[in-house]
VOBA-1610 file (N, C-alpha, C; in pm, whole numbers, padded with zeros to 5 digits, always signed):
BEGIN
Met-00145-11689+05906Met-00196-11794+05811Met-00108-11909+05828Arg-00160-12024+05859Arg-00069-12138+05893Arg+00014-12162+05757Gly+00118-12226+05774Gly+00223-12240+05656Gly+00166-12383+05584Met+00163-12366+05455Met+00140-12470+05357Met+00193-12446+05231Pro+00240-12543+05152Pro+00322-12552+05022Pro+00198-12492+04923Val+00241-12391+04868Val+00173-12318+04749Val+00213-12406+04626Ser+00093-12442+04542Ser+00117-12523+04420Ser+00214-12440+04308Ile+00277-12518+04265Ile+00363-12465+04156Ile+00284-12394+04050Ala+00150-12435+04028Ala+00084-12382+03927Ala+00040-12250+03953Leu+00021-12230+04104Leu-00037-12107+04142Leu+00061-12007+04140Leu+00200-12033+04178Leu+00304-11961+04156Leu+00335-11919+04033Ile+00319-12001+03925Ile+00349-11956+03789Ile+00246-11853+03741Val+00118-11875+03773Val+00018-11797+03725Val+00026-11650+03799Leu+00079-11638+03927Leu+00121-11518+03991Leu+00223-11458+03902Ala+00313-11514+03883Ala+00437-11462+03814Ala+00370-11398+03663Met+00294-11473+03610Met+00245-11426+03453Met+00151-11304+03514Leu+00074-11295+03599Leu-00016-11167+03631Leu+00089-11051+03663Ser+00178-11071+03731Ser+00267-10966+03758Ser+00353-10902+03641Ser+00369-11007+03549Ser+00445-10963+03433Ser+00332-10897+03342His+00226-10930+03328His+00101-10860+03245His+00095-10716+03301Ala+00082-10709+03446Ala+00075-10581+03495Ala+00182-10486+03481Arg+00306-10531+03482Arg+00425-10461+03470Arg+00441-10413+03331Ala+00399-10498+03219Ala+00396-10464+03090Ala+00304-10368+03038Ala+00190-10372+03114Ala+00103-10270+03078Ala+00135-10112+03147Gly+00221-10114+03237Gly+00253-09999+03300Gly+00161-09952+03404Glu+00087-10044+03458Glu-00028-10006+03567Glu-00045-10125+03640Lys-00087-10075+03766Lys-00116-10181+03866Lys-00262-10253+03832Ala-00273-10368+03870Ala-00393-10436+03826Ala-00462-10492+03938Leu-00585-10504+03900Leu-00696-10579+03986Leu-00696-10725+03967Arg-00677-10800+04047Arg-00634-10949+04020Arg-00757-11024+04086Ile-00821-11107+04001Ile-00932-11200+04050Ile-00893-11344+04023Tyr-00913-11434+04137Tyr-00874-11561+04141Tyr-01025-11639+04146Phe-01051-11725+04046Phe-01175-11798+04041Phe-01128-11939+04092Ile-01155-11944+04209Ile-01104-12070+04287Ile-01197-12213+04263Asp-01142-12317+04224Asp-01215-12428+04227Asp-01236-12498+04345Val-01389-12476+04369Val-01417-12548+04481Val-01546-12632+04455Glu-01515-12718+04333Glu-01588-12837+04305Glu-01745-12805+04278Gly-01772-12707+04214Gly-01912-12683+04197Gly-01973-12576+04300Gly-01908-12535+04395Gly-01958-12444+04464Gly-01905-12291+04418Gln-01878-12203+04502Gln-01821-12076+04458Gln-01716-12009+04556Ser-01606-11973+04516Ser-01529-11878+04596Ser-01452-11809+04510Thr-01433-11678+04507Thr-01361-11578+04431Thr-01293-11483+04523Leu-01168-11470+04497Leu-01080-11385+04574Leu-01048-11275+04473Leu-01064-11119+04504Leu-01008-11014+04453Leu-00950-10939+04512Val-00825-10883+04466Val-00726-10815+04540Val-00686-10697+04449Asp-00706-10563+04502Asp-00722-10444+04432Asp-00549-10410+04447Pro-00545-10288+04364Pro-00412-10231+04367Pro-00366-10166+04505Ala-00456-10155+04583Ala-00435-10079+04723Ala-00407-10220+04822Gly-00390-10304+04777Gly-00368-10423+04846Gly-00490-10491+04949Glu-00603-10439+04896Glu-00733-10473+04991Glu-00769-10610+04930Ala-00831-10689+05005Ala-00877-10824+04951Ala-01030-10849+04977Leu-01114-10883+04861Leu-01253-10923+04878Leu-01262-11061+04849Leu-01325-11129+04931Leu-01349-11273+04912Leu-01499-11285+04908Val-01534-11347+04806Val-01679-11367+04758Val-01693-11532+04769Asp-01785-11567+04887Asp-01795-11704+04918Asp-01701-11781+04944Thr-01721-11890+05017Thr-01605-11977+05087Thr-01628-12124+05052Gly-01687-12160+04963Gly-01690-12288+04930Gly-01749-12396+05021Trp-01734-12523+05005Trp-01800-12615+05094Trp-01712-12631+05231Ala-01774-12688+05324Ala-01712-12733+05453Ala-01665-12878+05424Gly-01588-12928+05505Gly-01548-13061+05497Gly-01444-13114+05412Phe-01448-13225+05338Phe-01350-13270+05240Phe-01199-13233+05298Asn-01183-13254+05427Asn-01063-13252+05513Asn-01007-13100+05470Gly-01091-12986+05470Gly-01036-12855+05441Gly-01006-12817+05319Arg-01048-12909+05195Arg-00992-12885+05082Arg-01020-12742+05018Asp-01159-12708+05025Asp-01167-12552+04998Asp-01104-12455+05058Ala-01089-12453+05179Ala-01004-12369+05271Ala-00875-12385+05228Asp-00816-12485+05214Asp-00670-12496+05152Asp-00646-12424+05015Arg-00755-12440+04922Arg-00733-12367+04804Arg-00760-12215+04798Ile-00854-12165+04903Ile-00844-12021+04936Ile-00736-11971+04987Glu-00667-12048+05079Glu-00569-11998+05152Glu-00420-11983+05042Ala-00445-12080+04955Ala-00326-12106+04868Ala-00339-11976+04770Ala-00455-11932+04722Ala-00465-11817+04667Ala-00424-11691+04720Ala-00484-11674+04856Ala-00435-11558+04923Ala-00276-11560+04944Lys-00210-11657+04974Lys-00073-11663+04970Lys-00010-11618+04835Ala-00068-11672+04743Ala+00003-11632+04601Ala-00008-11485+04562Ala-00124-11419+04619Ala-00169-11275+04610Ala-00081-11215+04697Gly-00011-11260+04805Gly+00056-11174+04894Gly-00018-11111+04994Ile-00140-11146+05030Ile-00234-11100+05144Ile-00212-11168+05269His-00243-11093+05369His-00267-11161+05492His-00384-11131+05574Gln-00489-11073+05497Gln-00610-11029+05557Gln-00731-11028+05471Ile-00841-11099+05485Ile-00957-11052+05415Ile-01009-10936+05448Asp-01007-10834+05392Asp-01074-10704+05435Asp-01224-10704+05444Val-01274-10790+05336Val-01428-10796+05329Val-01472-10921+05266Ala-01535-11023+05336Ala-01597-11142+05316Ala-01739-11141+05284Val-01788-11138+05155Val-01933-11159+05118Val-01979-11298+05101Ile-02072-11314+05179Ile-02146-11448+05178Ile-02298-11400+05113Thr-02278-11455+04974Thr-02396-11419+04883Thr-02521-11481+04946His-02528-11592+04990His-02630-11661+05047His-02600-11782+05111Tyr-02675-11858+05170Tyr-02657-11967+05286Tyr-02645-12120+05251His-02634-12134+05121His-02632-12272+05079His-02492-12321+05118Gly-02479-12460+05130Gly-02356-12486+05168Gly-02238-12472+05095Asp-02265-12463+04948Asp-02152-12442+04869Asp-02094-12332+04854His-02145-12222+04938His-02118-12104+04925His-02071-12050+05086Val-02136-12081+05171Val-02118-12047+05309Val-02025-12137+05395Gly-02038-12279+05353Gly-01973-12386+05430Gly-01851-12359+05492Gly-01761-12312+05414Gly-01616-12309+05437Gly-01565-12199+05519Ala-01671-12103+05559Ala-01649-11965+05635Ala-01575-11989+05767Pro-01636-12085+05846Pro-01560-12104+05979Pro-01412-12147+05962Glu-01370-12249+05866Glu-01252-12295+05847Glu-01165-12181+05799Ile-01197-12101+05702Ile-01103-12001+05649Ile-01093-11899+05751Ala-01190-11869+05838Ala-01175-11761+05937Ala-01063-11830+06035Lys-01054-11941+06049Lys-00950-11979+06142Lys-00795-11961+06105Arg-00789-11949+05952Arg-00663-11967+05889Arg-00626-11798+05851Ile-00709-11731+05828Ile-00687-11590+05767Ile-00772-11498+05851Lys-00738-11375+05886Lys-00822-11280+05958Lys-00926-11218+05851Ile-01050-11215+05900Ile-01148-11145+05815Ile-01206-11036+05898Ala-01156-10911+05830Ala-01223-10798+05900Ala-01356-10751+05908Thr-01434-10783+05790Thr-01566-10760+05790Thr-01637-10859+05697Phe-01764-10894+05777Phe-01840-10984+05669Phe-01950-10917+05621Val-02007-10949+05485Val-02132-10879+05444Val-02210-11000+05417Asp-02336-10987+05417Asp-02449-11104+05383Asp-02578-11022+05369His-02675-11103+05329His-02809-11049+05315His-02915-11040+05421Gly-02842-11078+05559Gly-02941-11080+05676Gly-02968-11232+05704Ala-03106-11233+05754Ala-03146-11346+05826Ala-03170-11476+05719Asp-03140-11628+05746Asp-03169-11717+05651Asp-03314-11721+05617Ala-03341-11671+05488Ala-03478-11692+05435Ala-03539-11816+05414Glu-03460-11917+05406Glu-03510-12054+05361Glu-03539-12140+05486Asn-03451-12140+05609Asn-03479-12201+05715Asn-03501-12359+05682Ser-03438-12411+05614Ser-03443-12540+05558Ser-03325-12630+05643Asp-03347-12768+05623Asp-03243-12854+05681Asp-03098-12820+05613Arg-03101-12780+05457Arg-02983-12746+05413Arg-02903-12642+05433Thr-02981-12531+05500Thr-02922-12398+05528Thr-02917-12390+05686Arg-02983-12469+05776Arg-03002-12421+05914Arg-02865-12426+05961Ala-02808-12532+05961Ala-02659-12549+06035Ala-02565-12461+05972Gly-02549-12446+05821Gly-02449-12356+05780Gly-02464-12206+05825Tyr-02600-12173+05826Tyr-02625-12022+05864Tyr-02578-12018+06026Ala-02609-12121+06100Ala-02577-12104+06257Ala-02423-12103+06270Ala-02355-12173+06192Ala-02195-12171+06184Ala-02163-12049+06170Tyr-02200-11978+06022Tyr-02174-11864+05976Tyr-02198-11761+06094Gln-02309-11756+06156Gln-02348-11633+06248Gln-02226-11648+06362Gln-02193-11777+06388Gln-02108-11757+06509Gln-01982-11698+06481Val-01915-11731+06348Val-01789-11689+06312Val-01812-11526+06267Ala-01930-11497+06207Ala-01939-11347+06163Ala-01948-11259+06302Ser-01977-11324+06411Ser-01999-11244+06545Ser-01846-11206+06583Thr-01743-11255+06514Thr-01619-11229+06588Thr-01564-11105+06511Ala-01623-11053+06413Ala-01579-10942+06310Ala-01689-10851+06302Lys-01656-10753+06232Lys-01759-10657+06195Lys-01878-10711+06102Arg-02007-10688+06118Arg-02068-10754+05997Arg-02172-10630+05941Ile-02203-10652+05822Ile-02285-10557+05734Ile-02390-10624+05676Ile-02513-10590+05707Ile-02625-10643+05626Ile-02647-10547+05490Ala-02620-10626+05387Ala-02613-10533+05266Ala-02750-10516+05217Lys-02765-10391+05162Lys-02885-10358+05085Lys-02839-10300+04941Pro-02933-10311+04853Pro-02927-10270+04722Pro-02901-10126+04716Gly-02790-10077+04635Gly-02750-09939+04637Gly-02606-09928+04727Asp-02594-10003+04841Asp-02473-09984+04912Asp-02336-10004+04841Gln-02258-09942+04900Gln-02096-09954+04834Gln-02027-10002+04934Leu-01954-10095+04910Leu-01867-10175+05030Leu-01753-10090+05056Pro-01700-10110+05185Pro-01590-10032+05228Pro-01451-10081+05178Leu-01425-10031+05060Leu-01286-10077+04986Leu-01265-09956+04911Arg-01134-09909+04889Arg-01072-09793+04829Arg-01028-09816+04716Gly-00972-09948+04658Gly-00892-09965+04544Gly-00997-10013+04446Met-01113-10058+04460Met-01199-10109+04362Met-01340-10050+04429Arg-01427-10032+04325Arg-01575-09980+04363Arg-01663-10114+04379Val-01708-10145+04498Val-01800-10259+04481Val-01953-10212+04517Glu-02059-10234+04418Glu-02182-10172+04434Glu-02277-10296+04465Val-02349-10307+04552Val-02442-10412+04589Val-02573-10359+04492Val-02591-10442+04402Val-02718-10429+04306Val-02830-10539+04373Ala-02824-10639+04434Ala-02937-10721+04477Ala-02900-10765+04594Ala-02993-10787+04684Ala-02969-10844+04830Ala-03106-10869+04895Ala-03120-10995+04960Ala-03242-11023+05032Ala-03354-11021+04951Gly-03360-11047+04816Gly-03472-11054+04727Gly-03508-10923+04670Glu-03419-10816+04710Glu-03466-10681+04647Glu-03341-10641+04527Ala-03388-10538+04443Ala-03294-10499+04351Ala-03287-10357+04343Ile-03164-10289+04291Ile-03156-10160+04287Ile-03270-10106+04196Lys-03324-09974+04223Lys-03434-09937+04170Lys-03392-09817+04064Thr-03272-09764+04077Thr-03213-09660+03992Thr-03094-09719+03930Pro-03064-09697+03788Pro-02960-09766+03725Pro-02842-09696+03772Val-02738-09786+03752Val-02585-09773+03793Val-02544-09631+03690Ser-02417-09599+03706Ser-02368-09501+03618Ser-02359-09537+03479Gly-02424-09482+03390Gly-02414-09504+03244Gly-02521-09618+03204Ala-02616-09659+03296Ala-02699-09770+03257Ala-02853-09698+03240Gly-02943-09786+03217Gly-03081-09742+03240Gly-03156-09735+03085Lys-03087-09800+02980Lys-03177-09779+02874Lys-03285-09908+02859Pro-03381-09889+02790Pro-03482-09993+02765Pro-03437-10126+02711Asn-03485-10230+02742Asn-03442-10347+02733Asn-03534-10414+02633Pro-03537-10438+02498Pro-03631-10487+02399Pro-03657-10626+02426Leu-03564-10706+02495Leu-03564-10846+02512Leu-03695-10897+02620Cys-03728-10792+02714Cys-03801-10838+02824Cys-03924-10889+02763Ala-04009-10791+02652Ala-04119-10825+02635Ala-04151-10986+02550Ser-04039-11037+02508Ser-04038-11185+02450Ser-04012-11279+02549Glu-03977-11249+02669Glu-03942-11353+02759Glu-04043-11342+02867Pro-04110-11489+02882Pro-04200-11489+02995Pro-04149-11471+03143Glu-04224-11417+03238Glu-04196-11406+03374Glu-04174-11536+03429Ala-04067-11548+03507Ala-04030-11671+03547Ala-04111-11712+03691Val-04099-11838+03750Val-04168-11850+03850Val-04106-11808+03963Val-04183-11790+04078Val-04138-11741+04199Val-04032-11834+04288Asp-03917-11783+04334Asp-03825-11855+04398Asp-03837-11826+04533Thr-03830-11912+04633Thr-03861-11889+04773Thr-03729-11936+04834Ser-03620-11990+04749Ser-03506-12041+04816Ser-03403-11930+04849Glu-03306-11978+04911Glu-03186-11882+04939Glu-03124-11817+04816Asn-03130-11903+04706Asn-03086-11845+04578Asn-03132-11697+04540Ala-03253-11682+04570Ala-03323-11566+04526Ala-03293-11438+04601Gln-03230-11484+04753Gln-03188-11386+04821Gln-03025-11326+04806Ser-02972-11382+04714Ser-02817-11358+04683Ser-02778-11229+04685Val-02655-11196+04739Val-02601-11057+04718Val-02537-11055+04580Gly-02597-10962+04509Gly-02526-10936+04399Gly-02443-10821+04370Met-02322-10810+04305Met-02237-10693+04336Met-02187-10687+04169Leu-02178-10539+04144Leu-02103-10488+04031Leu-01983-10430+04074Ile-01859-10476+04025Ile-01740-10451+04060Ile-01671-10366+03960Thr-01607-10251+04010Thr-01554-10176+03908Thr-01412-10118+03937Tyr-01312-10129+03830Tyr-01189-10074+03857Tyr-01149-09992+03726Gly-01143-09853+03741Gly-01139-09786+03615Gly-01254-09816+03522Ser-01226-09840+03408Ser-01331-09864+03297Ser-01367-10010+03311Phe-01293-10115+03384Phe-01313-10258+03396Phe-01448-10266+03477Arg-01539-10351+03415Arg-01630-10370+03504Arg-01691-10536+03512Phe-01710-10591+03617Phe-01728-10724+03660Phe-01859-10731+03746Leu-01923-10847+03673Leu-02062-10882+03773Leu-02064-10990+03828Asp-02090-11020+03955Asp-02117-11148+04029Asp-02251-11127+04086Leu-02360-11226+04051Leu-02474-11195+04112Leu-02499-11340+04204Gly-02398-11408+04226Gly-02424-11515+04316Gly-02509-11629+04246Asp-02604-11676+04320Asp-02703-11784+04260Asp-02838-11709+04230Leu-02834-11577+04187Leu-02978-11508+04184Leu-03046-11574+04053Thr-03159-11602+04079Thr-03241-11687+03974Thr-03339-11578+03888Lys-03385-11634+03799Lys-03446-11547+03697Lys-03537-11454+03700Arg-03624-11455+03800Arg-03729-11363+03835Arg-03663-11230+03905Lys-03560-11273+03985Lys-03476-11172+04040Lys-03362-11103+03941Glu-03346-11166+03856Glu-03232-11108+03753Glu-03342-11022+03664Arg-03474-11046+03636Arg-03546-10977+03558Arg-03552-10827+03624Ala-03553-10818+03757Ala-03575-10688+03808Ala-03474-10607+03791Leu-03361-10647+03759Leu-03210-10568+03724Leu-03210-10520+03594Val-03299-10598+03479Val-03285-10542+03356Val-03401-10536+03282Cys-03511-10520+03333Cys-03645-10516+03279Cys-03729-10413+03352Pro-03805-10325+03312Pro-03806-10311+03140Pro-03680-10234+03116Asn-03604-10173+03205Asn-03490-10105+03170Asn-03374-10176+03219Asn-03253-10170+03166Asn-03134-10237+03197Asn-03064-10156+03288Leu-03064-10184+03433Leu-03013-10114+03535Leu-02869-10114+03561Leu-02815-10223+03496Leu-02681-10255+03503Leu-02584-10195+03401Gly-02641-10193+03275Gly-02564-10161+03172Gly-02473-10277+03105Thr-02383-10253+03058Thr-02287-10373+02996Thr-02163-10389+03104Val-02127-10514+03077Val-01998-10553+03172Val-01892-10607+03073Asp-01766-10613+03134Asp-01636-10663+03058Asp-01659-10821+03083Leu-01680-10864+03216Leu-01656-10972+03286Leu-01777-11032+03358Tyr-01835-11141+03309Tyr-01962-11186+03386Tyr-01918-11327+03426Leu-01953-11343+03557Leu-01953-11477+03625Leu-02093-11536+03614Thr-02087-11643+03532Thr-02229-11702+03522Thr-02302-11712+03636Ser-02434-11679+03681Ser-02507-11683+03779Ser-02531-11843+03791His-02537-11875+03937His-02576-12011+03984His-02495-12124+03900His-02374-12104+03889His-02300-12222+03829His-02319-12264+03675Gly-02411-12162+03622Gly-02438-12200+03495Gly-02569-12289+03473Leu-02677-12286+03571Leu-02770-12361+03571Leu-02887-12284+03500Asp-02987-12333+03443Asp-03087-12275+03384Asp-03196-12242+03474Glu-03198-12201+03590Glu-03271-12150+03662Glu-03231-11990+03643Ser-03117-11964+03628Ser-03048-11829+03619Ser-03016-11813+03468Asn-02930-11705+03448Asn-02902-11689+03328Asn-02978-11666+03215Ser-03102-11578+03237Ser-03194-11549+03141Ser-03128-11478+03021Lys-03170-11498+02886Lys-03137-11450+02799Lys-03159-11272+02799Ser-03279-11237+02857Ser-03304-11094+02857Ser-03192-11020+02942Met-03138-11093+03042Met-03016-11042+03111Met-02892-11044+03052Val-02846-11182+03012Val-02726-11198+02954Val-02700-11096+02826Asp-02792-11113+02731Asp-02783-11020+02616Asp-02760-10890+02638Ala-02839-10851+02748Ala-02822-10699+02777Ala-02691-10640+02836Leu-02655-10748+02919Leu-02509-10709+02978Leu-02408-10718+02876His-02424-10784+02754His-02320-10783+02665His-02190-10796+02696Pro-02153-10911+02768Pro-02015-10936+02825Pro-01891-10967+02717Arg-01790-10918+02757Arg-01691-10936+02640Arg-01642-11082+02668Val-01626-11123+02796Val-01595-11269+02846Val-01676-11320+02960Ala-01702-11419+02974Ala-01779-11494+03068Ala-01674-11610+03125Ile-01700-11627+03262Ile-01625-11738+03351Ile-01762-11830+03386Met-01752-11938+03353Met-01860-12028+03418Met-01795-12134+03552Asn-01834-12108+03672Asn-01798-12152+03781Asn-01868-12292+03815Asn-01872-12378+03720Asn-01948-12519+03726Asn-01856-12617+03765Gly-01919-12727+03807Gly-01837-12846+03852Gly-01855-12951+03737Ala-01794-13070+03775Ala-01790-13171+03658Ala-01939-13205+03641His-02016-13211+03740His-02169-13269+03729His-02257-13165+03793Lys-02231-13026+03788Lys-02307-12960+03853Lys-02299-12817+03782Gly-02405-12756+03708Gly-02414-12638+03632Gly-02357-12663+03489Gly-02312-12573+03410Gly-02302-12589+03268Gly-02407-12668+03210Ile-02547-12621+03237Ile-02651-12676+03173Ile-02661-12637+03034Pro-02679-12729+02946Pro-02698-12683+02808Pro-02764-12572+02763Ala-02889-12543+02805Ala-02972-12441+02780Ala-02897-12299+02818Ala-02850-12299+02952Ala-02791-12194+03000Ala-02644-12151+02922Trp-02579-12259+02900Trp-02438-12244+02823Trp-02451-12183+02706Gln-02554-12217+02628Gln-02599-12184+02496Gln-02614-12035+02485Ile-02689-11983+02594Ile-02724-11851+02584Ile-02599-11751+02619Val-02542-11800+02713Val-02398-11719+02755Val-02313-11733+02622His-02292-11856+02560His-02198-11864+02453His-02243-11793+02332Asp-02381-11773+02320Asp-02418-11690+02193Asp-02457-11558+02207Ser-02432-11495+02336Ser-02453-11369+02382Ser-02367-11260+02270Pro-02431-11164+02233Pro-02382-11092+02142Pro-02255-11023+02196Gly-02138-11000+02119Gly-02012-10954+02148Gly-01951-11033+02227Leu-01969-11150+02274Leu-01875-11247+02345Leu-01771-11287+02275Gln-01670-11255+02344Gln-01524-11276+02262Gln-01493-11434+02330Ala-01528-11473+02454Ala-01474-11591+02511Ala-01552-11627+02622Leu-01573-11758+02648Leu-01618-11829+02749Leu-01515-11932+02808Trp-01488-11917+02932Trp-01414-11993+02997Trp-01475-12070+03119Gln-01435-12206+03136Gln-01506-12289+03242Gln-01418-12344+03339Leu-01451-12358+03460Leu-01373-12405+03567Leu-01359-12551+03543His-01487-12630+03520His-01484-12773+03487His-01518-12789+03347Tyr-01483-12908+03304Tyr-01553-12968+03165Tyr-01687-13007+03233Ala-01805-12985+03176Ala-01947-12999+03206Ala-01954-13157+03134Val-01937-13261+03222Val-01971-13401+03191Val-02100-13413+03105Asp-02221-13378+03168Asp-02352-13402+03131Asp-02368-13321+03000Gly-02296-13225+02965Gly-02323-13146+02831Gly-02262-13173+02742Gly-02162-13272+02744Gly-02099-13330+02613Gly-02022-13226+02544Lys-01963-13263+02431Lys-01880-13183+02349Lys-01948-13048+02276Asp-02090-13055+02269Asp-02142-12956+02205Asp-02169-12860+02290His-02162-12872+02420His-02182-12778+02523His-02079-12754+02629Asn-01972-12768+02580Asn-01846-12729+02635Asn-01756-12642+02545Val-01676-12570+02604Val-01587-12497+02504Val-01453-12586+02471Ala-01360-12540+02397Ala-01246-12611+02357Ala-01173-12638+02493Asp-01117-12749+02502Asp-01015-12789+02625Asp-00935-12684+02670Glu-00883-12620+02601Glu-00772-12523+02630Glu-00829-12391+02729Phe-00978-12378+02738Phe-01035-12262+02795Phe-01102-12331+02939Ile-01070-12445+02947Ile-01125-12528+03072Ile-01013-12566+03175Ala-01038-12526+03303Ala-00933-12532+03412Ala-00913-12697+03457Asn-01036-12769+03463Asn-01032-12877+03507Asn-01099-12975+03399Leu-01055-13086+03340Leu-01110-13139+03239Leu-01164-13273+03265Gly-01136-13341+03369Gly-01193-13464+03410Gly-01271-13435+03542Glu-01296-13560+03591Glu-01382-13580+03715Glu-01288-13593+03851Lys-01162-13584+03826Lys-01074-13595+03945Lys-01092-13464+04014Asp-01043-13441+04131Asp-01036-13325+04228Asp-00904-13257+04195Glu-00887-13212+04083Glu-00764-13136+04063Glu-00741-13002+04099Gly-00837-12921+04109Gly-00841-12802+04179Gly-00758-12685+04108Asn-00752-12701+03960Asn-00697-12604+03886Asn-00803-12466+03891Phe-00747-12333+03864Phe-00829-12245+03867Phe-00820-12156+03773Ile-00886-12052+03750Ile-00873-11943+03632Ile-00841-11809+03708Thr-00763-11728+03644Thr-00726-11600+03718Thr-00750-11478+03623Val-00775-11375+03638Val-00787-11241+03572Val-00707-11146+03623Ser-00638-11071+03543Ser-00551-10918+03572Ser-00610-10816+03496Ala-00678-10719+03571Ala-00753-10633+03486Ala-00674-10482+03507Gln-00671-10429+03393Gln-00613-10270+03402Gln-00716-10193+03404Glu-00688-10061+03449Glu-00793-09953+03457Glu-00854-09928+03351Asn-00784-09934+03245Asn-00825-09893+03094Asn-00917-09988+03028Gly-00959-10108+03102Gly-01069-10185+03073Gly-00993-10334+02988Thr-00858-10344+02982Thr-00793-10454+02916Thr-00763-10550+03021Phe-00795-10663+03001Phe-00770-10775+03084Phe-00712-10899+03051Thr-00653-10980+03137Thr-00597-11100+03082Thr-00646-11205+03155Val-00689-11321+03098Val-00751-11437+03167Val-00638-11543+03170Thr-00633-11626+03246Thr-00519-11731+03263Thr-00571-11864+03307Asn-00546-11975+03248Asn-00573-12111+03298Asn-00468-12173+03356Ser-00473-12195+03483Ser-00354-12258+03579Ser-00321-12411+03522Arg-00418-12463+03459Arg-00381-12608+03409Arg-00278-12606+03312Asn-00299-12518+03208Asn-00197-12530+03099Asn-00133-12397+03077His-00165-12291+03167His-00074-12163+03149His-00121-12091+03044Leu-00238-12121+02956Leu-00288-12048+02855Leu-00326-11903+02884Ser-00289-11800+02848Ser-00331-11654+02876Ser-00366-11594+02742Lys-00490-11517+02762Lys-00548-11442+02661Lys-00598-11294+02691Thr-00556-11192+02641Thr-00567-11055+02675Thr-00678-11019+02576Tyr-00777-10929+02635Tyr-00899-10868+02588Tyr-00881-10734+02617Ser-00863-10651+02485Ser-00866-10514+02485Ser-01006-10451+02430Lys-01026-10312+02479Lys-01137-10245+02436Lys-01108-10188+02307
//
C-alpha cells in the first residue's frame, strides 16, 4: 500500500471504534461506509482480520475514491482485501477497481458474470474490470453461495437477475404487503443484475443489495419474506425510488438504515419516506444531505456525514458486536449512537 496521510477524522473514528469494542468486551465487525460521491464503496473488516470490499466507487477524479478506500483500509489496519465484490458494472460501482488494485492486493474478486447491459456506460468499465480480475481468483456468484470468509458469514441472496429460492435461516414468513403493491416494470439494466448479500456476525445482520431494483427486490420478499429481518440496511440504489419498495423495506424491519446518497444523487423523497417510516426504525443516517429533497426529506444534520455540495469525503462507520449491539459514528462531527437489541 503506497504511503499517504490518513485523515485526522478517520484516525479519531478508528480510536472510537476500538474503544467501543473494548468496552463491550468483544471483538467487533467494523464497517466503513466510504463517501464516493453518490457511488458505492463499503469496507468490512471482521474480527479475524479479513477484509471484504463491496464496490470501488468511480474512476478518475485524480484517484479520489481510491484514496478514500485506501485511507479506510489503512485506518482498519489491513494490508489486503481478501474478497472484493463488484455488485454490477455501472461506473459508480466498478470504476475504481483498477486503481485500488494497484494500491492494495486483492485476493479474490466476486461478481455476477458477464455484462448484461453491454451499453456505452458499462462496456469500458467492464473491460477494465475483466483485466484486473484476471490477475486474481474470480468467483461468479450464484444465489445461495457463501463467500470464503471465516469471521463473518456472507450469503449471496441475489445475482445475475436471480434470487434465492429458499429462505435464509429464521426467515420465510408470508408477507402481507405483497398483495397491495403492484408488480414493478421489468428492468433490463445492470442494476437488476446486482449481487445482493446478507452479512451476519453472531446475531447482527446487515443487508446490502447493491442497486437491485423493485421487481428483483420483490422476488426476495414476496409472497414470503426469504430474508427475514435485519439490524442494518444499506438503502438500495443510493435511495432511489426505482428500488426500496415498501413491501421489502417494511418486511426487513431494519433497526437502522444507512443511505449512501450523493448531494444530487439518490435520497429521492418517495424512497426516503418509505425508509424513514419503516416500522421499528430507530435511526436513518445519510452520507450526504440530499439537496433536492429539502428539509422535509433529510434527517437532522447530526446524522448526515456531508452537509454541503463540496467534496468533503466524510464517512459513516459501524462497529457491531456478536450480540447484535452496534454503534454508528459520523466522522464529520464524531457523533456516535449505540443500538442494542
